[in-house]
N, C-alpha and C positions, 0 to 999 in steps of 0.2 A: 622561322618557328622557334629557334633557340632564344632569340631576343624576346619574343612574346612570353615564353616560359620564364626567362630570367626576370623580366619586369613584373611578372605575376607573383613571384615568390620572394621578392626582396623585402616586403613589409608584412608584418603580422596583422591579422584582423583585429578589430576592436575587442577588448576583453568583455566577457559576459559576466554580468553580476550574479553572485551566488543565489540571490533571491529569485532570479529568473530560471535557475536550473532545478529548483525543487518543485515537484508537482504536489499539489495539495488537493484533497478531496474530502468533502463533508461525509462524516460517518454517522451511522445510527447504532444504538446499542443492540447487541445480539439478543434474540429472543430467549426467554427462559426455557431450557430444554426439558424441564420437569413440569412446565405449565402451572406452577404454583402448587403442585401436589407434593405430599410427603411420601417419597418413594420408599423410604425405610418402612413406614407403616403399611403401605400397600404390599410390600414384599412379605412382611410378617403375617398379614391377614391371608395372603394367598398360600403361603407355604407352611404355616403353623399347623402342627398336628391337632 
């Protein structure tokens, strides 16, 4: 068993390319949280005396 372990760890595995280690994923732009509305104007109309 010691010989099997010794022969197993005498050499290093093949190096991994840096391009293979980076995960990439297509993204989409985040939706507009204000949905195109002017929130300052809406606030003014709602709370103006």
